[in-house]
C-alpha positions in Angstrom: 60.3 -44.6 96.6 59.1 -48.1 97.8 55.6 -48.9 98.8 54.4 -49.0 102.2 53.3 -52.9 103.9 49.3 -52.0 103.2 50.3 -51.6 99.6 51.8 -54.5 99.1 48.8 -56.7 100.8 46.4 -55.2 97.6 49.2 -56.1 94.6 50.0 -59.8 96.0 45.2 -59.3 96.8 45.7 -58.3 92.7 47.8 -60.8 91.8 46.0 -63.7 93.5 42.8 -62.9 91.6 44.2 -62.0 88.1 45.9 -66.2 88.8 42.4 -68.0 90.4 40.9 -67.5 87.1 44.3 -67.7 85.2 44.7 -70.8 82.3 48.6 -69.8 82.0 50.8 -67.0 83.3 54.1 -66.2 80.9 56.8 -64.0 82.4 59.4 -62.1 79.6 62.4 -59.7 80.7 61.9 -56.2 78.9 65.4 -54.9 79.7 66.5 -52.6 77.6 62.4 -51.3 75.9 62.0 -47.8 75.8 58.7 -46.5 76.6 56.6 -46.5 73.7 57.4 -50.3 73.0 55.8 -50.4 76.6 53.1 -49.1 75.5 52.9 -51.1 72.8 52.9 -54.4 74.9 50.7 -53.2 77.0 48.0 -51.6 74.0 48.4 -55.2 72.5 47.3 -57.2 76.0 45.0 -54.9 76.5 43.6 -56.2 73.2 43.6 -59.2 74.1 42.5 -59.4 77.3 45.3 -60.2 79.0 46.0 -58.4 82.6 49.6 -57.2 82.1 52.0 -55.7 84.6 55.3 -55.4 86.3 56.3 -56.3 89.6 57.8 -57.2 91.9 58.4 -60.4 92.0 58.6 -60.8 95.6 54.9 -60.1 95.3 54.8 -62.5 92.9 55.9 -65.5 95.0 53.5 -64.8 97.7 50.8 -64.0 95.0 51.2 -67.6 93.6 51.8 -69.3 96.6 49.6 -72.2 97.4 48.6 -72.5 94.3 49.0 -74.9 91.3 51.1 -71.7 89.4 53.5 -72.9 92.2 55.9 -74.2 90.0 56.9 -70.3 89.1 58.2 -69.1 91.0 61.8 -70.5 90.4 62.1 -68.3 86.9 60.9 -65.3 89.2 65.0 -63.7 89.3 65.5 -59.9 87.0 63.2 -58.0 86.0 60.2 -59.3 84.2 56.8 -58.1 83.0 53.3 -60.9 84.0 51.1 -62.4 81.6 47.9 -63.6 82.8 45.4 -64.5 81.2 42.1 -67.5 81.3 43.3 -67.9 77.7 46.9 -69.5 78.1 47.1 -69.3 74.4 46.1 -65.4 74.1 49.0 -64.6 76.9 51.9 -66.7 75.5 50.5 -64.6 71.6 50.9 -61.9 73.2 54.4 -61.7 73.8 56.1 -63.9 70.9 54.3 -62.0 68.9 55.6 -58.9 70.9 59.4 -60.7 71.1 59.1 -61.2 67.3 59.7 -57.4 66.6 61.2 -56.6 69.5 64.0 -58.3 70.4 65.2 -56.3 73.7 62.0 -58.6 74.9 63.0 -62.1 76.0 60.3 -65.0 77.0 61.8 -66.2 80.2 59.2 -69.4 80.4 55.5 -69.2 82.0 53.1 -71.8 83.3 50.3 -73.6 82.9 48.1 -75.5 86.1 50.9 -77.6 87.1 52.9 -77.4 84.5 56.3 -75.5 84.1 56.8 -74.4 80.7 60.4 -73.4 79.0 60.8 -71.0 76.6 60.1 -73.6 73.6 56.8 -74.6 75.5 55.8 -71.0 75.6 56.5 -71.0 71.3 54.2 -73.5 71.2 51.7 -72.7 73.0 51.5 -69.2 70.6 51.2 -71.0 68.0 48.5 -73.1 68.4 44.9 -71.7 67.7 42.8 -69.9 69.9 40.0 -70.7 71.7 37.5 -68.9 69.1 39.3 -70.5 66.5 39.3 -73.8 68.1 35.9 -73.4 68.6 34.6 -71.4 65.4 36.6 -74.6 63.0 34.7 -77.1 66.2 30.9 -75.5 64.9 31.7 -75.7 61.0 33.3 -79.7 62.2 29.7 -79.9 63.5 27.4 -78.1 60.8 29.1 -79.8 58.0 26.4 -83.1 57.7 23.9 -80.9 58.8 23.6 -79.5 55.8 25.0 -81.2 53.4 21.7 -83.7 54.4 19.1 -80.4 54.0 20.7 -79.9 51.1 20.3 -83.4 49.5 16.8 -83.5 51.3 16.2 -79.6 48.7 18.0 -81.5 45.5 14.6 -83.6 45.1 11.7 -81.7 45.4 14.1 -79.2 42.3 15.1 -82.3 40.6 11.5 -83.0 40.1 10.7 -79.2 39.0 12.7 -79.5 36.7 11.4 -82.6 35.3 8.5 -80.9 35.2 9.7 -78.5 33.4 11.4 -79.9 31.0 8.3 -82.2 30.6 6.5 -78.4 29.8 9.2 -76.6 26.5 9.3 -80.5 24.9 5.3 -80.4 24.8 5.5 -76.8 23.6 7.9 -77.8 20.7 5.8 -80.5 19.7 
């Protein structure tokens, strides 16, 4: 059953809102996947905070028109599932990791703002660490010199106490 005009406008508005805050969009052909596999893919996407939906290509073309993702319009052919997320790595990882298990899911490409991605680009994006991992690495790197400085400062009184204890032990034995 087809959608009426109001439903189509609502879908375009919803997708446009997702695209406005997107860091990347990745598209994949889902032909041949069964319901259990699609359900598992949706579950993984929800856990990663990724918007995942099967949409009509014409509605997506309307939603991305005039946005930095307009370069993706020529790749929207066939039955596609759309993965949209503010974190560019998250959507690429979700689809790439799922495609390892389900060989029928074929990644067709994607886009970052004003930068189209081919299949190799999506795979490279999926292999990058996530934003949280990068922030944790940065904090660890910034924290290391401070922690070493604190340990060095703490060593001076500790060494003094150990020296006094050694002198005390030497006097007790003498």
